C-alpha positions as CSV (number, residue, x, y, z in Angstrom):
1,M,-37.0,56.3,55.9
2,P,-40.5,55.8,54.6
3,L,-43.3,54.7,57.0
4,V,-46.5,52.9,55.9
5,E,-49.6,52.0,57.9
6,V,-50.0,48.3,58.3
7,N,-52.4,46.4,60.6
8,G,-52.9,49.5,62.7
9,V,-49.2,50.2,63.2
10,R,-46.6,52.3,61.3
11,I,-43.8,50.2,59.7
12,E,-40.5,51.7,58.7
13,Y,-38.8,50.2,55.7
14,R,-36.1,50.9,53.1
15,M,-36.4,49.7,49.5
16,D,-33.2,49.6,47.3
17,V,-34.6,49.0,43.8
18,S,-32.7,47.5,41.0
19,A,-35.0,47.8,37.9
20,D,-37.5,44.9,37.9
21,L,-35.3,42.4,39.6
22,P,-36.5,39.8,42.1
23,V,-37.0,41.2,45.7
24,V,-34.9,40.0,48.6
25,L,-36.6,40.7,51.9
26,L,-34.2,41.0,54.9
27,S,-35.8,40.5,58.3
28,N,-33.9,41.5,61.5
29,S,-33.1,39.9,64.8
30,L,-34.6,41.2,68.0
31,S,-33.5,44.6,69.2
32,T,-31.7,45.5,66.0
33,T,-32.7,47.7,63.0
34,F,-32.4,47.0,59.3
35,Q,-28.9,48.5,59.5
36,M,-27.8,45.1,60.7
37,W,-27.8,44.1,57.0
38,D,-25.5,46.9,55.8
39,G,-22.7,44.4,55.2
40,Q,-24.9,42.4,52.8
41,M,-26.1,45.2,50.5
42,N,-23.1,45.2,48.1
43,A,-23.5,41.5,47.7
44,L,-27.1,41.8,46.6
45,V,-28.0,45.0,44.8
46,D,-26.3,44.1,41.5
47,R,-28.9,41.4,40.9
48,F,-31.8,42.0,43.3
49,S,-34.0,44.7,44.7
50,V,-33.6,44.6,48.5
51,L,-36.4,45.4,51.0
52,R,-35.5,45.9,54.6
53,W,-38.0,46.6,57.4
54,N,-38.2,47.3,61.1
55,K,-40.7,45.2,62.9
56,R,-43.0,46.9,65.4
57,G,-41.2,48.3,68.3
58,H,-37.9,48.8,66.4
59,G,-36.4,51.8,64.6
60,A,-39.1,54.3,63.7
61,S,-41.9,51.6,63.6
62,S,-44.7,51.9,66.1
63,A,-44.3,50.3,69.5
64,P,-47.8,49.4,70.7
65,P,-48.1,48.0,74.3
66,P,-46.9,44.4,74.6
67,P,-47.5,41.5,74.2
68,Y,-47.3,40.8,70.4
69,T,-47.8,37.5,68.7
70,L,-45.6,35.9,66.0
71,R,-48.7,35.8,63.8
72,Q,-49.0,39.6,64.1
73,L,-45.4,40.1,63.1
74,T,-45.9,37.8,60.1
75,E,-49.0,39.6,59.1
76,D,-47.1,42.9,59.3
77,V,-44.7,41.5,56.6
78,R,-47.7,40.4,54.5
79,G,-49.3,43.9,54.9
80,L,-46.1,45.7,54.0
81,L,-45.7,43.6,50.8
82,S,-49.3,44.3,49.9
83,V,-48.8,48.1,50.3
84,L,-45.7,48.0,48.2
85,D,-47.4,45.8,45.6
86,I,-44.8,43.0,45.9
87,D,-46.2,39.5,45.2
88,R,-43.1,37.3,45.9
89,V,-39.9,37.5,47.8
90,H,-36.7,35.7,48.6
91,F,-37.2,35.8,52.4
92,V,-34.0,36.1,54.5
93,G,-34.5,36.2,58.3
94,L,-32.0,36.1,61.2
95,S,-33.0,35.0,64.7
96,T,-36.5,36.6,65.3
97,G,-36.5,37.4,61.6
98,G,-36.1,33.7,60.9
99,A,-39.0,32.7,63.2
100,I,-41.1,35.2,61.2
101,G,-39.8,33.6,58.0
102,Q,-40.8,30.1,59.0
103,L,-44.4,31.1,59.7
104,F,-44.5,33.4,56.6
105,A,-43.3,30.6,54.3
106,A,-45.7,28.1,55.8
107,T,-48.6,30.5,55.6
108,Y,-47.9,32.2,52.3
109,P,-46.1,29.6,50.0
110,E,-47.2,31.5,46.9
111,M,-45.3,34.6,48.1
112,T,-42.1,32.8,49.0
113,R,-39.6,32.2,46.2
114,T,-37.0,30.9,48.6
115,L,-36.4,31.0,52.4
116,T,-33.1,31.6,54.2
117,L,-33.1,31.0,57.9
118,C,-30.1,32.3,59.8
119,D,-29.2,31.6,63.4
120,T,-32.8,30.8,64.3
121,S,-34.9,28.0,65.7
122,S,-38.3,26.4,65.5
123,Y,-38.5,26.4,69.3
124,V,-36.8,28.0,72.3
125,P,-38.2,27.2,75.8
126,P,-40.6,29.9,77.1
127,E,-38.6,30.3,80.3
128,V,-35.7,31.6,78.3
129,W,-37.8,34.5,77.2
130,D,-39.4,35.0,80.7
131,S,-35.8,35.5,82.0
132,R,-34.9,38.0,79.2
133,I,-38.1,39.9,79.7
134,A,-37.5,40.1,83.5
135,N,-34.0,41.4,82.8
136,A,-35.4,44.1,80.5
137,R,-37.9,45.2,83.1
138,A,-35.4,45.2,85.9
139,N,-32.4,46.6,84.1
140,G,-33.7,48.4,81.0
141,M,-32.2,48.1,77.6
142,E,-28.7,48.6,79.2
143,G,-29.0,45.2,80.8
144,V,-30.4,43.7,77.6
145,A,-27.5,45.1,75.6
146,D,-24.8,43.7,77.9
147,A,-26.3,40.2,77.8
148,S,-26.9,40.4,74.1
149,M,-23.3,41.2,73.1
150,E,-22.1,38.2,75.0
151,R,-24.4,35.9,73.1
152,W,-24.1,37.6,69.7
153,F,-20.3,37.7,69.3
154,T,-17.5,35.5,70.4
155,P,-15.0,36.8,73.0
156,E,-12.3,36.9,70.3
157,F,-14.5,39.0,68.0
158,R,-15.5,41.4,70.7
159,R,-11.8,42.0,71.3
160,R,-10.9,42.3,67.7
161,E,-13.9,44.4,66.4
162,P,-15.0,46.7,69.2
163,R,-16.5,49.2,66.8
164,I,-18.8,46.6,65.2
165,V,-19.9,45.4,68.6
166,E,-20.6,48.9,69.8
167,R,-22.7,49.6,66.7
168,F,-24.9,46.6,67.5
169,R,-24.9,47.6,71.2
170,Q,-26.3,51.0,70.3
171,M,-29.1,49.4,68.2
172,V,-30.1,47.5,71.3
173,L,-30.0,50.6,73.5
174,E,-32.1,52.5,71.1
175,T,-34.8,49.8,70.9
176,D,-38.1,50.8,72.6
177,I,-38.5,48.6,75.7
178,D,-42.1,47.9,74.9
179,G,-41.0,46.8,71.4
180,Y,-38.4,44.5,72.9
181,I,-40.8,43.0,75.4
182,G,-43.5,42.7,72.8
183,C,-41.4,40.9,70.3
184,A,-39.8,38.7,73.0
185,S,-43.2,37.7,74.2
186,S,-44.1,36.7,70.6
187,L,-41.1,34.2,70.7
188,K,-42.5,32.5,73.9
189,Q,-45.2,31.1,71.5
190,R,-42.7,29.8,69.0
191,M,-43.6,26.2,68.5
192,L,-43.0,26.0,64.8
193,K,-41.7,22.5,64.3
194,P,-45.0,21.0,63.2
195,L,-45.1,23.6,60.3
196,L,-41.6,22.8,59.0
197,K,-42.6,19.9,56.8
198,T,-45.2,22.1,55.1
199,I,-42.7,24.6,53.8
200,Q,-42.5,24.3,50.1
201,A,-39.9,26.9,49.2
202,P,-36.3,26.0,48.6
203,T,-34.7,26.7,52.0
204,H,-31.1,27.5,53.1
205,V,-30.3,27.3,56.8
206,I,-27.2,29.3,57.9
207,V,-25.8,29.2,61.4
208,G,-22.7,30.4,63.2
209,A,-20.7,27.5,64.5
210,D,-20.4,29.1,67.9
211,D,-24.0,30.4,68.3
212,P,-25.0,29.9,71.9
213,S,-28.6,31.3,71.4
214,T,-29.8,29.1,68.6
215,P,-27.0,26.5,68.3
216,V,-26.1,24.3,65.4
217,S,-28.3,21.6,66.7
218,H,-31.4,23.8,66.3
219,S,-30.4,24.5,62.6
220,E,-29.9,20.7,62.1
221,I,-33.6,20.3,63.1
222,L,-34.7,22.9,60.6
223,H,-32.6,21.2,57.9
224,R,-33.9,17.8,58.7
225,E,-37.6,18.8,58.9
226,I,-37.8,21.2,56.0
227,P,-38.0,19.5,52.6
228,N,-35.6,20.7,49.9
229,S,-33.3,22.4,52.4
230,E,-29.6,22.8,52.8
231,L,-27.4,23.7,55.8
232,T,-24.3,26.0,55.9
233,I,-22.3,26.3,59.1
234,I,-20.2,29.5,59.3
235,P,-16.9,29.0,61.3
236,D,-15.8,31.5,64.0
237,A,-19.2,33.1,64.3
238,A,-21.8,33.3,67.1
239,H,-25.4,34.5,66.8
240,I,-25.0,37.5,64.5
241,S,-23.1,35.5,61.8
242,N,-23.8,38.0,59.0
243,A,-21.7,40.6,60.8
244,A,-19.1,38.3,62.3
245,Q,-18.2,36.7,59.0
246,P,-19.7,38.8,56.3
247,E,-17.6,37.4,53.4
248,A,-18.5,33.7,54.2
249,F,-22.1,34.7,54.9
250,N,-22.5,36.7,51.7
251,R,-20.9,34.0,49.6
252,A,-23.3,31.3,51.0
253,L,-26.3,33.6,50.7
254,R,-25.6,34.8,47.2
255,T,-24.7,31.3,45.9
256,F,-28.1,30.0,47.1
257,L,-30.1,33.0,45.7
258,D,-28.4,32.9,42.3
259,R,-29.2,29.2,42.0
260,H,-32.9,29.9,42.6
261,S,-33.3,33.2,40.7
262,P,-34.6,33.5,37.1
């Protein structure tokens, strides 16, 4: 996949171009690569160009020493779009990708056609991330992977779809530990609620009904605080709702994007 130099780091990306159609930017969760969106591609490429990227410390992107800031990750998106000469996007982010999306939409309203926030939050207590960083340092990415699979997928899904779970587990295992700790440290600073009322883009909040990491109550805050927003709850899905229930997720996403696309 191509790499570009942005803000002193190399950023890996993939661009699936459909003529001169509007661009959908897909932004990943922590310790995954842009392959986490494979199940959404067929639902998008007939009407949109799709840009996927790996934030610093993920995939082939650079992994500078931690900590990172959420502002740095947001500016990496801005820099990538500038290099690719893209002026506006439909921003779709899940978990960490959604935290970046909140700050991006608040900072760059002129670049945000719409915002889709999936299984994310405007605030998670810093001690949660202190615990996860300590686990990574003590047990490596193996310990991170074991804990993540329990949060990301329901027990029933883990029994029913072991190959999907293993694919995501491998993404975690292959994540650079500095990249994990760096991005996790950026989320300790996530106090985005004061910015939510400033977001101007039409916004769609999507959450798995059984998400233990960023539960429905967190999405209800996003929906309540962001003007011109709507909320979709995906049944029988935990934190990685796009992989747990791809048909329901894709239907909700595509319906929203179609409504707000020229």
